[in-house]
Structures are given as C-alpha cells and as structure tokens.
C-alpha positions in Angstrom: 15.7 -47.5 -31.7 13.9 -45.0 -34.2 10.8 -47.6 -34.2 10.9 -47.1 -30.3 11.3 -43.4 -30.3 8.0 -43.3 -32.9 6.3 -44.8 -30.7 7.0 -42.9 -27.6 6.0 -39.8 -29.1 3.2 -41.8 -30.8 1.6 -42.1 -27.1 2.5 -39.0 -26.3 0.9 -37.0 -28.9 -2.5 -39.8 -28.0 -2.4 -38.7 -24.8 -2.1 -35.1 -25.3 -5.1 -35.6 -27.6 -7.3 -37.1 -25.1 -6.7 -34.7 -22.3 -7.5 -31.8 -24.3 -10.7 -33.5 -25.5 -11.7 -34.4 -21.4 -10.9 -30.6 -20.9 -10.2 -29.1 -17.6 -12.7 -31.0 -15.9 -11.2 -34.3 -15.6 -8.4 -32.6 -14.2 -10.9 -30.3 -11.5 -12.8 -33.8 -10.9 -9.2 -35.1 -9.2 -8.2 -31.6 -7.7 -11.3 -30.0 -6.3 -14.0 -30.9 -3.8 -15.9 -27.8 -5.2 -16.3 -30.2 -8.7 -16.7 -33.4 -7.4 -19.4 -31.9 -5.3 -21.2 -30.0 -8.4 -20.7 -33.3 -9.9 -23.2 -34.8 -7.3 -25.4 -31.8 -7.4 -25.7 -31.7 -11.5 -26.3 -36.0 -11.2 -29.0 -35.7 -8.6 -30.7 -32.9 -10.4 -30.4 -35.2 -13.6 -32.2 -37.3 -11.5 -35.0 -35.5 -10.4 -36.0 -34.0 -13.9 -35.7 -37.7 -15.0 -37.9 -38.7 -12.5 -40.8 -35.7 -12.9 -40.9 -36.3 -17.1 -41.5 -39.6 -16.1 -44.1 -38.9 -14.1 -45.9 -36.0 -16.5 -46.2 -38.7 -19.1 -49.0 -40.3 -16.8 -50.3 -37.2 -16.0 -51.9 -35.5 -18.6 -53.8 -32.5 -19.1 -57.4 -32.8 -19.0 -57.7 -32.8 -23.0 -55.4 -35.5 -23.1 -52.2 -33.4 -24.6 -48.9 -33.6 -22.3 -47.9 -31.1 -19.4 -45.6 -28.3 -19.7 -42.2 -29.7 -17.7 -41.7 -28.9 -14.8 -38.0 -28.6 -14.6 -36.3 -27.2 -17.4 -33.6 -29.3 -18.8 -31.6 -27.4 -21.1 -28.2 -25.7 -20.5 -29.3 -22.3 -19.9 -31.8 -23.7 -16.8 -29.4 -25.8 -15.7 -26.6 -23.5 -15.2 -28.7 -20.9 -13.2 -29.8 -23.9 -10.8 -26.3 -24.5 -10.0 -25.4 -21.2 -9.7 -28.3 -20.3 -7.4 -27.4 -23.7 -5.3 -23.7 -23.1 -4.8 -24.4 -20.9 -2.1 -26.4 -22.8 -0.1 -24.9 -26.2 -0.9 -21.3 -25.1 -1.1 -20.8 -23.3 2.4 -23.0 -25.9 3.9 -20.7 -28.6 2.8 -17.9 -26.0 4.4 -16.2 -25.0 1.0 -15.1 -21.4 0.9 -17.0 -18.8 -1.3 -14.8 -18.2 -3.6 -14.9 -17.3 -7.3 -13.1 -20.9 -7.9 -15.0 -22.6 -6.3 -17.9 -21.5 -7.4 -16.7 -21.8 -11.3 -15.9 -25.6 -10.2 -19.0 -26.0 -8.6 -21.1 -25.0 -11.8 -18.5 -27.0 -14.5 -18.7 -30.1 -11.9 -22.7 -29.5 -11.6 -23.2 -29.6 -15.2 -21.0 -32.0 -16.3 -23.1 -34.0 -13.7 -26.3 -33.1 -15.2 -24.7 -33.8 -18.8 -23.3 -30.7 -20.3 
C-alpha cells in the first residue's frame, strides 16, 4: 500500500510541476476565446515576419548590405502590435472589450509569436 501511495504522490507532484511550467496559458487556451484568437493572430504575425525576413535576403541595399527589418520580431514590438490590434481583431470577432479579454488576447498573441 505504501508503494501505491508513493506512486500517486509522485505523479501528483509531477503534474503540479508540469502545470507550473506551462503557466496559465494552457488554461487560457481552453477557456478563453480571446486567448485563442490572440494565439492565431500571433502565429500569423510570426509567419509574416518570417516571410518578410526571407524576402529581404533576396533584396539587398544598393551597396550589397542587408536591409533593416521591415517588421520587428522582439517581444516589446510584438506586444505593442498585439495591444494595438486587439480592438480591431477582438471586437470585430464579437468579443467584449474588457481588460481581461484584452489581457488574454495579448497573452495568446505573444505565445503565438513565440514569446
């Protein structure tokens, strides 16, 4: 019996640790439409960044140097993009303009973009 209790406690601890590492994003993805919409938006943004970066490798400056990136791919730039596009994407999708929806959307958008 002691072996079974130890096994249950070990699995419980492992599950608790795994949940801690995944954070709230995993829970939000199941429960929040705003998070899911943000996730899709972030994935689209990441795809656009990748496509423009690939295009820019084919189009150098006149002196042969690389062009400056058209779209920024750092976390702060993507956070600004996600926050800025929330009103357009969220409300046009029928979501309520609330602080919690905006927060879920931005969180999902950052996750979708890889942050």
